[in-house]
C-alpha positions, 0 to 999 in steps of 0.5 A, spaced: 270 348 104 267 349 111 271 346 116 278 345 113 281 350 118 277 348 124 279 340 123 287 342 125 284 342 132 279 337 133 281 329 132 274 325 133 271 321 128 265 321 125 261 316 125 255 316 120 250 311 122 244 310 115 241 303 113 241 306 106 248 304 103 248 310 098 246 315 103 252 313 108 256 313 102 255 320 100 255 323 108 262 320 108 265 322 102 263 330 103 265 330 110 272 326 109 273 332 104 273 337 110 278 332 112 275 329 118 275 321 118 268 318 117 266 310 120 260 308 118 255 303 121 248 300 117 245 300 124 244 303 131 245 298 135 252 297 130 253 304 133 252 304 140 257 298 140 262 304 138 262 309 143 264 310 150 265 315 155 271 316 151 269 316 145 272 322 142 267 323 136 261 326 134 254 322 131 251 323 124 244 318 124 238 318 120 232 318 125 228 313 121 231 306 121 229 299 122 229 296 128 232 301 133 231 308 131 234 315 131 230 317 137 231 311 141 239 310 139 239 318 142 236 315 149 241 309 149 247 313 147 245 318 152 246 313 158 253 311 156 255 318 155 250 324 155 256 329 152 257 325 146 254 329 140 248 326 136 246 330 129 240 327 128 237 327 120 230 327 119 225 328 113 221 335 113 215 331 116 219 330 122 222 336 124 217 337 130 219 331 132 227 333 131 225 339 135 223 336 140 229 330 141 233 336 142 230 338 148 232 331 150 239 332 148 241 331 140 246 336 139 243 338 132 238 336 127 238 337 119 232 336 115 233 333 108 235 334 103 241 340 106 247 342 103 253 338 105 256 346 107 251 345 112 253 338 114 260 341 115 259 346 120 254 342 124 259 337 124 265 342 125 262 345 131 259 338 134 267 336 134 270 342 137 265 341 144 266 333 144 274 336 144 273 341 149 268 336 154 273 330 154 280 336 156 276 338 161 274 332 164 281 331 163 282 337 167 278 335 173 281 329 173 288 332 174 286 337 179 283 330 183 290 327 182 293 333 185 289 331 191 292 325 193 299 322 194 302 324 186 302 330 188 306 330 194 311 324 193 313 325 186 315 318 182 313 313 177 318 307 179 315 301 183 318 304 189 314 310 190 308 306 187 309 302 193 311 307 198 304 311 196 301 304 197 303 303 203 301 310 205 294 309 204 294 303 207 296 306 214 294 313 214 286 311 216 289 307 223 292 309 229 297 305 230 304 309 231 309 308 224 316 308 224 318 311 218 325 309 216 330 312 210 337 315 209 338 322 210 334 327 204 330 322 203 323 326 205 322 323 211 318 329 214 314 329 207 311 322 209 309 323 215 305 329 213 302 325 208 300 320 213 297 325 217 294 328 212 290 323 209 288 320 215 282 322 220 287 326 224 288 331 219 284 337 222 288 336 228 296 339 229 302 336 226 307 338 231 315 335 229 320 335 233 328 333 231 330 329 237 337 331 234 336 339 234 334 340 241 339 340 246 339 335 252 337 340 258 331 342 255 329 336 251 324 334 256 321 341 257 319 340 249 316 334 249 311 334 256 312 342 257 313 344 264 309 348 270 311 355 271 317 355 277 319 348 275 326 349 274 329 355 274 327 360 268 321 357 268 317 363 269 310 360 265 307 354 264 309 352 257 305 346 253 309 341 251 309 337 244 306 331 246 299 336 249 300 340 243 299 334 238 294 331 242 288 329 237 293 330 231 300 327 230 307 327 233 312 326 229 319 325 232 324 325 227 331 323 228 329 318 234 335 315 235 338 321 237 334 321 244 338 320 250 337 313 253 334 316 260 328 320 256 327 315 253 325 311 258 320 316 259 317 316 252 316 309 252 311 310 259 308 316 255 306 311 248 304 305 253 299 310 258 298 315 252 298 321 258 304 326 260 305 329 266 308 336 265 315 337 269 313 339 276 307 337 276 303 331 279 298 331 275 296 327 269 294 329 262 291 324 257 293 324 250 290 322 244 295 323 238 299 318 234 306 318 234 310 318 227 317 317 228 322 316 223 330 314 224 336 313 218 339 308 222 338 301 224 334 302 230 334 294 231 342 293 230 342 300 235 337 297 241 343 290 241 348 294 241 345 298 247 345 305 243 337 305 243 331 301 247 329 295 245 322 295 248 321 303 245 324 299 239 318 295 238 313 299 241 315 305 235 316 299 230 308 298 229 308 299 222 314 301 218 314 306 212 321 304 208 322 310 203 327 308 197 334 312 197 333 316 189 339 312 187 334 305 188 329 309 182 333 312 177 328 314 173 325 318 178 331 322 177 329 327 171 322 328 173 324 331 180 329 335 177 324 337 173 319 339 178 325 342 182 325 347 177 319 348 176 318 350 183 325 355 182 323 358 176 317 360 180 321 362 187 326 366 183 322 369 178 327 366 172 325 364 166 326 355 165 332 353 161 332 348 157 335 341 160 340 338 155 341 331 154 349 331 157 345 334 164 340 328 164 346 324 164 350 327 169 345 327 173 343 319 172 350 317 173 351 320 180 349 316 186 345 322 190 348 321 197 344 327 199 338 324 196 332 328 194 334 334 198 341 334 195 337 333 187 333 339 190 339 344 191 342 341 184 336 343 181 336 351 184 343 352 181 341 349 175 335 354 174 340 361 177 344 358 172 351 356 175 354 349 175 350 344 179 356 341 181 356 333 181 362 328 179 359 322 175 359 316 178 365 320 182 366 323 189 367 321 196 360 317 196 363 313 191 366 308 196 361 305 199 355 307 194 355 303 187 351 307 182 346 304 178 347 305 171 341 307 167 339 304 161 339 307 153 332 307 153 330 309 160 335 315 158 332 316 152 325 317 156 327 322 160 330 327 155 323 326 151 319 328 158 324 334 159 322 336 153 315 336 153 315 338 159 319 345 158 315 345 151 309 346 155 312 351 161 314 356 155 306 355 152 304 356 159 300 351 159 297 350 152 297 344 149 296 346 141 301 351 141 305 344 145 304 339 139 305 344 134 311 347 137 314 339 138 310 337 131 306 331 134 299 330 133 295 332 139 294 325 141 301 323 140 303 328 145 296 326 150 300 319 150 306 322 151 304 326 157 300 320 160 306 316 160 311 321 162 306 322 168 305 330 166 301 334 168 299 340 166 298 343 172 304 341 176 308 346 170 303 353 170 301 357 176 
Protein backbone atom coordinates (compact mmCIF):
# COMPACT_ATOMS: atom_id res chain seq x y z
CA UNK A 1 0.00 0.00 0.00
CA UNK A 2 1.00 3.61 -0.33
CA UNK A 3 3.26 4.67 2.51
CA UNK A 4 4.90 1.33 3.29
CA UNK A 5 8.35 2.41 2.02
CA UNK A 6 8.07 5.93 3.36
CA UNK A 7 7.24 4.72 6.84
CA UNK A 8 10.77 3.26 7.03
CA UNK A 9 11.98 6.88 7.26
CA UNK A 10 9.47 8.22 9.78
CA UNK A 11 8.90 7.41 13.41
CA UNK A 12 5.98 9.46 14.67
CA UNK A 13 2.66 7.99 15.81
CA UNK A 14 -0.69 8.88 14.25
CA UNK A 15 -3.34 10.15 16.67
CA UNK A 16 -6.92 9.48 15.52
CA UNK A 17 -9.59 11.68 17.16
CA UNK A 18 -13.24 10.72 16.65
CA UNK A 19 -16.18 10.29 18.98
CA UNK A 20 -17.55 7.30 17.03
CA UNK A 21 -15.84 4.05 18.02
CA UNK A 22 -16.39 2.18 14.72
CA UNK A 23 -14.88 5.11 12.77
CA UNK A 24 -11.85 5.18 15.08
CA UNK A 25 -11.30 1.45 14.70
CA UNK A 26 -11.65 1.50 10.90
CA UNK A 27 -9.26 4.43 10.56
CA UNK A 28 -6.80 2.82 12.97
CA UNK A 29 -6.80 -0.44 11.00
CA UNK A 30 -6.19 1.33 7.67
CA UNK A 31 -3.24 3.33 9.00
CA UNK A 32 -1.71 0.39 10.88
CA UNK A 33 -1.74 -1.69 7.70
CA UNK A 34 0.60 0.96 6.22
CA UNK A 35 3.09 0.37 9.02
CA UNK A 36 2.33 3.29 11.33
CA UNK A 37 1.77 3.20 15.08
CA UNK A 38 -1.72 4.50 15.82
CA UNK A 39 -3.27 5.91 18.98
CA UNK A 40 -7.00 6.62 19.30
CA UNK A 41 -8.95 8.95 21.55
CA UNK A 42 -12.64 9.79 21.63
CA UNK A 43 -12.45 13.53 22.27
CA UNK A 44 -10.47 16.63 21.40
CA UNK A 45 -9.77 17.26 25.08
CA UNK A 46 -8.11 13.86 25.39
CA UNK A 47 -6.07 14.52 22.25
CA UNK A 48 -4.73 17.81 23.62
CA UNK A 49 -3.31 15.96 26.63
CA UNK A 50 -1.11 13.91 24.27
CA UNK A 51 0.41 16.88 22.43
CA UNK A 52 3.59 18.81 23.12
CA UNK A 53 6.25 20.69 21.14
CA UNK A 54 8.36 17.54 21.00
CA UNK A 55 5.51 15.18 20.09
CA UNK A 56 6.60 13.54 16.82
CA UNK A 57 3.27 12.53 15.30
CA UNK A 58 0.32 13.55 13.13
CA UNK A 59 -3.29 14.11 14.16
CA UNK A 60 -6.30 12.90 12.12
CA UNK A 61 -9.38 14.53 13.64
CA UNK A 62 -13.06 14.64 12.80
CA UNK A 63 -14.53 18.15 12.72
CA UNK A 64 -17.98 17.45 14.16
CA UNK A 65 -17.62 16.12 17.71
CA UNK A 66 -19.52 16.85 20.92
CA UNK A 67 -17.87 19.24 23.32
CA UNK A 68 -14.81 20.69 21.62
CA UNK A 69 -15.12 20.35 17.82
CA UNK A 70 -12.25 19.87 15.35
CA UNK A 71 -11.88 23.58 14.56
CA UNK A 72 -11.61 24.56 18.22
CA UNK A 73 -9.20 21.67 18.72
CA UNK A 74 -7.06 23.01 15.84
CA UNK A 75 -6.77 26.43 17.50
CA UNK A 76 -5.88 24.91 20.88
CA UNK A 77 -3.31 22.54 19.33
CA UNK A 78 -1.63 25.42 17.50
CA UNK A 79 -1.02 27.14 20.81
CA UNK A 80 0.94 24.05 21.90
CA UNK A 81 2.85 23.83 18.61
CA UNK A 82 1.70 25.42 15.34
CA UNK A 83 3.81 22.91 13.38
CA UNK A 84 1.93 19.78 14.47
CA UNK A 85 0.26 18.47 11.28
CA UNK A 86 -3.48 18.20 11.81
CA UNK A 87 -5.61 16.50 9.16
CA UNK A 88 -9.29 17.31 9.46
CA UNK A 89 -12.03 14.91 8.36
CA UNK A 90 -15.25 16.50 7.14
CA UNK A 91 -18.59 15.71 5.59
CA UNK A 92 -19.54 17.01 2.14
CA UNK A 93 -21.38 20.06 3.42
CA UNK A 94 -18.43 21.19 5.53
CA UNK A 95 -15.84 21.49 2.73
CA UNK A 96 -15.79 25.34 2.75
CA UNK A 97 -15.27 25.19 6.49
CA UNK A 98 -12.35 22.77 6.05
CA UNK A 99 -10.74 24.94 3.36
CA UNK A 100 -10.96 27.89 5.74
CA UNK A 101 -9.37 25.74 8.45
CA UNK A 102 -6.42 24.99 6.16
CA UNK A 103 -5.86 28.72 5.78
CA UNK A 104 -5.83 28.83 9.57
CA UNK A 105 -3.11 26.19 9.79
CA UNK A 106 -4.59 22.73 9.22
CA UNK A 107 -2.28 20.46 7.24
CA UNK A 108 -5.02 18.98 4.98
CA UNK A 109 -8.58 17.77 5.02
CA UNK A 110 -10.34 14.60 3.89
CA UNK A 111 -13.93 14.59 2.67
CA UNK A 112 -16.07 11.61 3.68
CA UNK A 113 -16.15 9.04 2.28
CA UNK A 114 -12.46 8.86 1.38
CA UNK A 115 -10.30 6.07 -0.02
CA UNK A 116 -7.84 4.54 2.45
CA UNK A 117 -4.96 5.08 -0.01
CA UNK A 118 -5.67 8.81 0.04
CA UNK A 119 -5.65 8.75 3.84
CA UNK A 120 -2.29 6.96 3.91
CA UNK A 121 -0.79 9.32 1.35
CA UNK A 122 -1.80 12.39 3.38
CA UNK A 123 -0.66 10.86 6.66
CA UNK A 124 2.69 9.81 5.16
CA UNK A 125 3.44 13.27 3.81
CA UNK A 126 2.36 14.90 7.07
CA UNK A 127 4.50 12.51 9.11
CA UNK A 128 7.54 13.21 6.97
CA UNK A 129 6.96 16.96 7.38
CA UNK A 130 6.75 16.57 11.16
CA UNK A 131 10.01 14.62 11.19
CA UNK A 132 11.77 17.32 9.20
CA UNK A 133 10.41 20.09 11.44
CA UNK A 134 11.73 18.36 14.55
CA UNK A 135 15.11 17.65 12.92
CA UNK A 136 15.46 21.30 11.90
CA UNK A 137 14.63 22.37 15.43
CA UNK A 138 17.23 19.99 16.78
CA UNK A 139 19.83 21.33 14.36
CA UNK A 140 19.05 24.89 15.43
CA UNK A 141 19.43 23.88 19.06
CA UNK A 142 22.78 22.30 18.23
CA UNK A 143 23.90 25.46 16.46
CA UNK A 144 22.87 27.51 19.48
CA UNK A 145 24.73 25.12 21.75
CA UNK A 146 27.81 25.53 19.58
CA UNK A 147 27.81 29.21 20.39
CA UNK A 148 28.16 28.30 24.05
CA UNK A 149 30.90 27.02 26.31
CA UNK A 150 30.17 23.36 25.59
CA UNK A 151 31.67 23.77 22.12
CA UNK A 152 34.87 25.28 23.55
CA UNK A 153 35.37 23.37 26.78
CA UNK A 154 34.52 19.80 25.83
CA UNK A 155 33.61 17.21 28.41
CA UNK A 156 30.67 15.57 30.18
CA UNK A 157 32.42 15.01 33.52
CA UNK A 158 31.23 16.81 36.66
CA UNK A 159 34.56 18.65 36.78
CA UNK A 160 34.06 20.18 33.33
CA UNK A 161 30.41 20.94 34.02
CA UNK A 162 31.49 22.80 37.16
CA UNK A 163 34.18 24.66 35.22
CA UNK A 164 31.71 25.82 32.56
CA UNK A 165 29.29 26.92 35.26
CA UNK A 166 32.05 28.83 37.04
CA UNK A 167 32.96 30.65 33.83
CA UNK A 168 29.33 31.56 33.19
CA UNK A 169 29.08 32.90 36.73
CA UNK A 170 32.19 35.09 36.62
CA UNK A 171 32.52 36.06 32.94
CA UNK A 172 30.33 39.14 33.29
CA UNK A 173 31.79 40.47 36.53
CA UNK A 174 34.72 42.87 36.44
CA UNK A 175 36.90 41.14 39.04
CA UNK A 176 40.36 39.86 38.14
CA UNK A 177 40.67 36.08 37.91
CA UNK A 178 43.39 33.59 38.83
CA UNK A 179 43.23 30.44 36.67
CA UNK A 180 44.73 27.35 38.31
CA UNK A 181 45.74 24.27 36.39
CA UNK A 182 48.54 21.87 35.56
CA UNK A 183 50.59 22.17 32.40
CA UNK A 184 48.51 21.36 29.33
CA UNK A 185 45.07 21.64 30.93
CA UNK A 186 44.03 24.60 28.77
CA UNK A 187 44.49 27.69 30.95
CA UNK A 188 44.66 30.07 27.99
CA UNK A 189 41.51 28.54 26.50
CA UNK A 190 39.69 29.20 29.78
CA UNK A 191 41.00 32.76 29.80
CA UNK A 192 39.77 33.29 26.24
CA UNK A 193 36.34 31.94 27.20
CA UNK A 194 36.18 34.35 30.12
CA UNK A 195 36.94 37.16 27.67
CA UNK A 196 34.64 36.03 24.87
CA UNK A 197 31.65 35.51 27.17
CA UNK A 198 32.11 38.87 28.89
CA UNK A 199 30.97 42.34 27.87
CA UNK A 200 34.63 43.06 27.05
CA UNK A 201 34.64 40.74 24.06
CA UNK A 202 34.72 43.63 21.60
CA UNK A 203 38.07 44.70 23.08
CA UNK A 204 41.46 43.05 22.67
CA UNK A 205 42.46 39.79 24.30
CA UNK A 206 46.18 40.20 24.92
CA UNK A 207 48.19 37.18 26.09
CA UNK A 208 51.73 37.23 27.37
CA UNK A 209 53.75 34.29 28.70
CA UNK A 210 55.67 35.70 31.63
CA UNK A 211 58.11 32.80 31.50
CA UNK A 212 58.96 33.22 27.83
CA UNK A 213 59.87 36.93 27.76
CA UNK A 214 63.49 37.80 28.69
CA UNK A 215 63.77 39.78 31.93
CA UNK A 216 65.62 42.54 30.07
CA UNK A 217 62.58 43.44 27.96
CA UNK A 218 59.60 42.22 29.97
CA UNK A 219 59.00 45.65 31.53
CA UNK A 220 58.95 47.24 28.08
CA UNK A 221 56.66 44.46 26.81
CA UNK A 222 54.15 45.02 29.58
CA UNK A 223 54.25 48.78 30.07
CA UNK A 224 55.62 50.05 26.76
CA UNK A 225 58.35 52.68 26.33
CA UNK A 226 59.02 56.08 24.86
CA UNK A 227 61.51 56.70 22.08
CA UNK A 228 64.99 57.00 23.55
CA UNK A 229 64.02 55.50 26.90
CA UNK A 230 66.96 53.12 26.65
CA UNK A 231 69.53 51.98 24.12
CA UNK A 232 67.74 50.57 21.09
CA UNK A 233 64.41 52.26 21.85
CA UNK A 234 64.21 54.05 18.52
CA UNK A 235 60.45 54.61 18.61
CA UNK A 236 57.57 54.65 21.03
CA UNK A 237 56.16 51.22 21.86
CA UNK A 238 52.65 50.52 23.16
CA UNK A 239 52.84 47.94 25.94
CA UNK A 240 50.60 44.96 26.50
CA UNK A 241 48.68 46.65 29.31
CA UNK A 242 47.88 49.67 27.21
CA UNK A 243 46.98 47.54 24.19
CA UNK A 244 44.61 45.49 26.34
CA UNK A 245 42.75 48.53 27.68
CA UNK A 246 39.05 48.02 26.98
CA UNK A 247 39.56 44.25 26.91
CA UNK A 248 41.43 41.53 28.78
CA UNK A 249 45.11 40.97 29.63
CA UNK A 250 46.14 37.36 30.17
CA UNK A 251 49.33 36.74 32.17
CA UNK A 252 50.33 33.11 31.70
CA UNK A 253 52.87 31.49 34.04
CA UNK A 254 52.66 34.55 36.27
CA UNK A 255 54.78 32.72 38.83
CA UNK A 256 57.73 33.23 36.47
CA UNK A 257 57.62 37.03 36.75
CA UNK A 258 60.72 38.48 38.48
CA UNK A 259 60.13 39.76 42.03
CA UNK A 260 61.15 43.32 41.21
CA UNK A 261 58.64 43.45 38.36
CA UNK A 262 55.94 41.99 40.61
CA UNK A 263 56.08 45.24 42.63
CA UNK A 264 55.33 47.29 39.50
CA UNK A 265 52.60 44.88 38.43
CA UNK A 266 50.97 45.23 41.83
CA UNK A 267 50.89 49.01 41.45
CA UNK A 268 49.34 48.78 37.97
CA UNK A 269 46.64 46.41 39.23
CA UNK A 270 45.85 48.65 42.18
CA UNK A 271 45.88 51.96 40.33
CA UNK A 272 44.58 50.70 36.98
CA UNK A 273 47.07 52.98 35.29
CA UNK A 274 50.49 52.62 33.68
CA UNK A 275 53.50 54.73 32.80
CA UNK A 276 55.54 53.84 29.74
CA UNK A 277 59.24 53.33 30.42
CA UNK A 278 60.90 56.72 30.00
CA UNK A 279 57.68 58.69 30.53
CA UNK A 280 56.18 60.54 33.47
CA UNK A 281 52.68 60.54 32.02
CA UNK A 282 50.15 58.25 33.67
CA UNK A 283 47.81 56.44 31.30
CA UNK A 284 44.47 55.20 32.72
CA UNK A 285 43.57 51.58 31.99
CA UNK A 286 40.22 49.89 31.65
CA UNK A 287 41.00 46.20 31.59
CA UNK A 288 40.48 42.91 33.27
CA UNK A 289 43.51 40.88 34.30
CA UNK A 290 43.44 37.10 34.14
CA UNK A 291 46.55 35.42 35.53
CA UNK A 292 47.33 31.72 35.24
CA UNK A 293 49.66 29.52 37.20
CA UNK A 294 50.57 25.86 37.38
CA UNK A 295 51.94 26.06 40.92
CA UNK A 296 50.53 26.82 44.36
CA UNK A 297 51.08 30.59 44.55
CA UNK A 298 50.10 30.68 48.22
CA UNK A 299 52.89 28.24 49.01
CA UNK A 300 55.29 30.14 46.74
CA UNK A 301 54.49 33.38 48.61
CA UNK A 302 55.26 31.81 52.01
CA UNK A 303 58.57 30.60 50.57
CA UNK A 304 59.42 34.07 49.31
CA UNK A 305 59.24 33.15 45.62
CA UNK A 306 56.12 35.21 44.94
CA UNK A 307 54.85 38.39 46.56
CA UNK A 308 52.08 37.68 49.02
CA UNK A 309 50.33 41.01 48.40
CA UNK A 310 50.34 40.35 44.63
CA UNK A 311 48.93 36.87 45.21
CA UNK A 312 45.97 38.26 47.14
CA UNK A 313 45.45 41.00 44.56
CA UNK A 314 45.31 38.47 41.71
CA UNK A 315 43.29 35.89 43.61
CA UNK A 316 40.05 37.88 43.78
CA UNK A 317 38.24 35.04 42.00
CA UNK A 318 39.85 31.77 41.04
CA UNK A 319 38.95 29.19 38.46
CA UNK A 320 40.42 25.69 38.77
CA UNK A 321 40.79 23.39 35.76
CA UNK A 322 40.65 19.66 36.55
CA UNK A 323 43.55 17.52 35.38
CA UNK A 324 42.73 15.06 32.61
CA UNK A 325 43.37 12.05 34.87
CA UNK A 326 40.62 13.38 37.16
CA UNK A 327 37.99 13.16 34.41
CA UNK A 328 38.62 9.85 32.60
CA UNK A 329 35.11 9.77 31.12
CA UNK A 330 36.10 12.74 28.94
CA UNK A 331 39.22 11.10 27.49
CA UNK A 332 37.61 9.16 24.58
CA UNK A 333 35.36 12.13 23.77
CA UNK A 334 38.31 14.55 23.62
CA UNK A 335 40.46 12.07 21.72
CA UNK A 336 37.78 11.62 19.05
CA UNK A 337 37.36 15.42 18.87
CA UNK A 338 41.09 15.88 18.25
CA UNK A 339 41.13 13.04 15.71
CA UNK A 340 38.27 14.69 13.82
CA UNK A 341 40.12 18.01 13.74
CA UNK A 342 43.31 16.30 12.63
CA UNK A 343 41.56 14.51 9.75
CA UNK A 344 40.48 17.90 8.41
CA UNK A 345 43.88 19.48 8.90
CA UNK A 346 45.83 16.65 7.27
CA UNK A 347 43.08 15.69 4.80
CA UNK A 348 43.00 12.10 6.03
CA UNK A 349 40.17 9.61 6.34
CA UNK A 350 38.94 9.25 9.90
CA UNK A 351 40.49 6.05 11.33
CA UNK A 352 38.45 3.65 13.44
CA UNK A 353 39.01 3.70 17.19
CA UNK A 354 39.57 0.11 18.38
CA UNK A 355 38.71 -0.94 21.91
CA UNK A 356 42.37 -1.61 22.71
CA UNK A 357 43.23 2.01 21.91
CA UNK A 358 40.47 3.26 24.21
CA UNK A 359 41.77 0.95 26.95
CA UNK A 360 45.27 2.33 26.51
CA UNK A 361 43.98 5.90 26.66
CA UNK A 362 42.00 5.23 29.82
CA UNK A 363 44.93 3.44 31.50
CA UNK A 364 47.35 6.35 31.01
CA UNK A 365 47.87 9.02 33.68
CA UNK A 366 48.33 11.94 31.23
CA UNK A 367 51.05 14.06 32.86
CA UNK A 368 50.80 16.45 29.88
CA UNK A 369 47.00 16.59 30.19
CA UNK A 370 44.91 17.72 27.19
CA UNK A 371 47.95 18.89 25.23
CA UNK A 372 49.48 15.41 25.47
CA UNK A 373 46.17 13.84 24.43
CA UNK A 374 45.94 16.11 21.39
CA UNK A 375 49.45 15.10 20.31
CA UNK A 376 48.52 11.43 20.69
CA UNK A 377 45.38 11.97 18.59
CA UNK A 378 47.39 13.61 15.80
CA UNK A 379 49.89 10.74 15.75
CA UNK A 380 47.00 8.27 15.65
CA UNK A 381 45.40 10.12 12.73
CA UNK A 382 48.69 10.00 10.82
CA UNK A 383 48.89 6.24 11.30
CA UNK A 384 51.65 6.39 13.90
CA UNK A 385 51.88 4.74 17.31
CA UNK A 386 50.20 6.97 19.89
CA UNK A 387 53.25 6.47 22.10
CA UNK A 388 51.69 5.80 25.49
CA UNK A 389 52.60 3.29 28.15
CA UNK A 390 49.54 1.96 29.94
CA UNK A 391 49.81 2.91 33.58
CA UNK A 392 53.60 3.12 33.46
CA UNK A 393 56.24 5.63 32.50
CA UNK A 394 58.12 8.30 34.41
CA UNK A 395 54.93 9.93 35.62
CA UNK A 396 53.64 6.85 37.39
CA UNK A 397 55.75 7.43 40.47
CA UNK A 398 54.03 10.65 41.48
CA UNK A 399 50.68 10.46 39.69
CA UNK A 400 48.05 7.86 40.49
CA UNK A 401 46.32 6.17 37.57
CA UNK A 402 42.54 6.15 37.79
CA UNK A 403 41.14 2.79 36.82
CA UNK A 404 38.01 3.20 34.75
CA UNK A 405 35.02 0.89 35.37
CA UNK A 406 33.96 -1.50 32.60
CA UNK A 407 30.65 0.33 32.07
CA UNK A 408 32.49 3.58 31.30
CA UNK A 409 34.81 1.79 28.89
CA UNK A 410 31.80 0.28 27.08
CA UNK A 411 30.15 3.72 26.88
CA UNK A 412 33.36 5.18 25.48
CA UNK A 413 33.59 2.47 22.81
CA UNK A 414 29.92 2.92 21.84
CA UNK A 415 30.43 6.67 21.56
CA UNK A 416 33.47 6.22 19.33
CA UNK A 417 31.56 3.85 17.00
CA UNK A 418 28.70 6.33 16.59
CA UNK A 419 31.09 9.22 15.95
CA UNK A 420 33.08 7.21 13.41
CA UNK A 421 29.93 6.19 11.50
CA UNK A 422 28.55 9.76 11.51
CA UNK A 423 31.84 10.98 10.06
CA UNK A 424 31.78 8.22 7.46
CA UNK A 425 28.19 9.12 6.50
CA UNK A 426 28.96 12.86 6.43
CA UNK A 427 26.48 13.52 9.23
CA UNK A 428 23.56 11.75 7.53
CA UNK A 429 21.57 10.36 10.45
CA UNK A 430 19.41 8.08 8.30
CA UNK A 431 22.45 6.41 6.73
CA UNK A 432 24.09 6.17 10.16
CA UNK A 433 21.30 4.38 12.00
CA UNK A 434 20.86 2.02 9.04
CA UNK A 435 24.59 1.22 9.02
CA UNK A 436 24.64 0.65 12.79
CA UNK A 437 21.43 -1.39 12.70
CA UNK A 438 19.55 0.60 15.34
CA UNK A 439 16.25 2.51 15.21
CA UNK A 440 16.42 6.24 14.58
CA UNK A 441 15.14 7.10 18.06
CA UNK A 442 17.73 4.83 19.65
CA UNK A 443 20.50 6.56 17.75
CA UNK A 444 19.22 10.01 18.75
CA UNK A 445 18.97 8.90 22.39
CA UNK A 446 22.54 7.58 22.34
CA UNK A 447 23.84 10.72 20.60
CA UNK A 448 22.21 12.85 23.29
CA UNK A 449 23.57 10.66 26.09
CA UNK A 450 27.11 10.75 24.71
CA UNK A 451 26.97 14.46 23.90
CA UNK A 452 27.47 13.88 20.16
CA UNK A 453 26.65 16.75 17.80
CA UNK A 454 26.81 16.35 14.04
CA UNK A 455 28.38 19.79 13.54
CA UNK A 456 31.38 18.66 15.62
CA UNK A 457 32.06 15.88 13.12
CA UNK A 458 31.42 17.29 9.66
CA UNK A 459 32.72 20.23 7.67
